[in-house]
C-alpha positions in Angstrom: 0.2 -0.1 0.1 2.9 2.3 0.8 4.5 1.6 -2.4 1.4 2.4 -4.4 1.4 5.9 -2.7 5.0 6.5 -3.5 4.4 5.4 -7.1 1.4 7.6 -7.4 3.5 10.8 -5.8 6.3 10.0 -8.2 4.0 9.9 -11.2 2.3 13.2 -10.1 5.7 14.9 -9.6 6.9 13.9 -13.2 3.8 15.0 -14.7 4.0 18.5 -13.1 7.6 18.7 -14.3 6.6 17.8 -17.8 3.8 20.2 -17.8 6.2 23.0 -16.4 8.6 22.3 -19.3 5.7 22.4 -21.7 3.6 25.2 -20.5 6.1 27.6 -18.9 8.7 28.5 -21.5 11.9 30.0 -20.4 12.5 33.8 -20.9 14.5 33.0 -24.0 11.3 31.4 -25.5 8.5 33.8 -23.8 6.1 35.1 -26.2 6.6 38.6 -27.2 3.7 41.2 -27.2 3.9 41.0 -30.9 3.6 37.1 -31.0 0.6 37.3 -28.6 -1.1 39.9 -30.7 -0.5 37.9 -34.1 -2.0 34.8 -32.3 -5.0 36.8 -30.9 -5.8 38.3 -34.4 -5.8 34.8 -35.7 -7.9 33.4 -33.3 -10.6 36.2 -33.7 -10.5 35.9 -37.4 -11.3 32.3 -37.1 -14.0 32.9 -34.6 -15.8 35.5 -36.8 -15.5 33.2 -40.0 -16.8 30.2 -38.4 -19.7 31.4 -36.2 -22.3 33.7 -37.4 -23.2 36.3 -34.8 -19.4 36.3 -33.3 -18.7 39.7 -35.1 -21.8 41.3 -33.5 -20.8 39.8 -30.0 -17.4 41.1 -30.2 -18.5 44.6 -31.1 -21.0 44.6 -28.1 -18.2 43.5 -25.7 -16.6 46.4 -23.5 -13.3 44.2 -23.4 -12.4 41.0 -25.1 -9.6 38.8 -23.2 -8.2 36.2 -25.8 -5.9 33.4 -24.9 -5.1 31.8 -28.2 -3.6 28.7 -26.9 -4.2 27.1 -23.6 -2.2 24.0 -23.2 -3.8 21.4 -21.0 -1.5 18.5 -20.1 -1.2 15.6 -17.3 -1.6 12.2 -16.5 -3.9 12.0 -13.4 -2.5 15.2 -12.3 -2.1 18.0 -14.7 -2.7 21.6 -15.3 -3.1 24.3 -18.1 -1.4 27.3 -19.0 -1.7 30.0 -21.6 -1.0 33.8 -22.4 -3.3 36.2 -24.2 -4.1 39.8 -24.4 -7.0 42.1 -23.4 -8.4 44.1 -26.0 -10.6 47.2 -25.6 -11.9 48.9 -28.7 -9.7 46.4 -30.9 -6.5 47.7 -29.0 -4.2 45.5 -26.8 -4.3 47.1 -23.4 -2.6 44.6 -21.2 -1.3 41.1 -21.5 -2.3 38.2 -19.1 -1.5 34.3 -18.2 -4.0 31.8 -17.3 -3.3 28.8 -15.2 -5.0 25.9 -13.3 -4.4 22.6 -12.1 -6.5 19.6 -12.4 -6.9 16.2 -10.6 -8.6 12.9 -11.9 -8.8 11.0 -15.1 -6.4 13.2 -17.0 -4.1 11.7 -19.8 -2.6 13.4 -22.5 -2.2 17.1 -23.9 -4.4 19.4 -25.7 -4.6 22.9 -26.8 -7.6 25.2 -27.0 -8.3 28.8 -27.3 -10.5 30.8 -25.0 -12.4 34.0 -25.8 -13.7 36.0 -22.7 -16.2 38.9 -23.3 -16.8 41.5 -20.7 -20.2 42.4 -21.9 -20.6 45.4 -19.2 -18.0 48.0 -17.8 -18.4 46.9 -14.1 -17.0 43.5 -14.4 -14.2 44.6 -16.7 -13.3 47.4 -14.3 -13.1 45.0 -11.5 -11.1 42.4 -13.7 -8.5 45.2 -14.4 -8.3 46.2 -10.8 -7.8 42.8 -9.6 -5.8 40.7 -12.2 -2.4 42.3 -11.5 1.1 41.2 -11.6 1.0 40.5 -7.7 -2.4 39.2 -7.7 -4.6 36.8 -9.5 -8.2 37.1 -10.5 -9.8 33.7 -10.1 -12.9 32.3 -12.0 -15.7 31.5 -9.7 -14.0 33.4 -6.7 -13.4 37.0 -8.0 -16.0 36.5 -11.0 -18.2 34.1 -12.6 -17.8 33.1 -16.3 -20.5 31.9 -18.4 -19.5 29.3 -20.9 -21.3 29.8 -24.1 -22.7 26.7 -25.9 -23.8 27.2 -29.6 -26.3 25.4 -31.4 -25.5 22.7 -34.2 -25.2 25.5 -36.7 -22.5 27.0 -34.8 -24.2 30.3 -34.6 -23.7 32.9 -31.7 -27.3 33.7 -30.7 -27.5 37.3 -29.6 -30.1 36.2 -27.1 -27.2 34.4 -25.1 -25.1 37.8 -24.7 -27.0 38.7 -21.5 -24.3 37.8 -18.8 -21.8 40.2 -17.6 -18.8 37.8 -18.6 -19.1 35.1 -21.1 -16.6 32.7 -22.6 -16.2 30.7 -25.7 -13.7 27.9 -26.2 -12.4 26.7 -29.7 -10.2 24.1 -31.0 -9.2 23.7 -34.6 -12.6 22.5 -35.7 -14.3 25.8 -33.9 -16.5 26.4 -30.9 -16.4 23.3 -28.1 -18.1 23.1 -24.8 -15.8 20.8 -22.9 -13.3 23.2 -21.2 -14.1 24.3 -17.7 -12.6 27.5 -16.5 -13.8 27.0 -12.8 -10.8 27.8 -10.5 -8.4 29.2 -13.1 -6.2 32.2 -12.2 -5.6 35.1 -14.5 -2.8 37.2 -13.7 -1.2 40.2 -15.7 2.1 39.7 -17.2 4.4 42.2 -18.6 5.1 42.2 -22.2 
């Protein structure tokens, strides 16, 4: 029994180290502001092209936080990490990282993009105040994010845009609904 506990601890430690190597690049490989902005542009174009109503949703938002690639990896114990930009009126005003830990039936690695829309000014103001370089903004603790599911047509229905903070998750094929942001910590980074 004691051997099994040691084995699980060892496997968990290896997974954390591997995730760190995968998701936390060293400074020589850190994304620049220009790299992040180019990736954000690509995701927003993909979102607008593949999903009817996306352009209108982006126009209605007071702020748009885009994480072009959140890498989720692990084996039993895992986590996720990504970097992105907050845009207000189409201009990047700050850069952020998102990270979370996960436990349970996790195996492998995958990458997804997340687009978070701040539909009203108060939650955007609170987010910008609370997500600093020395303090994280935690989903579910500092604010709730409603994950938006789209119908079979892939259209973004304007009737769904009635929550203060909403999120869309995308993979290579478009919108998906199997990424939980609960507990994720978002922290401002210097780029």
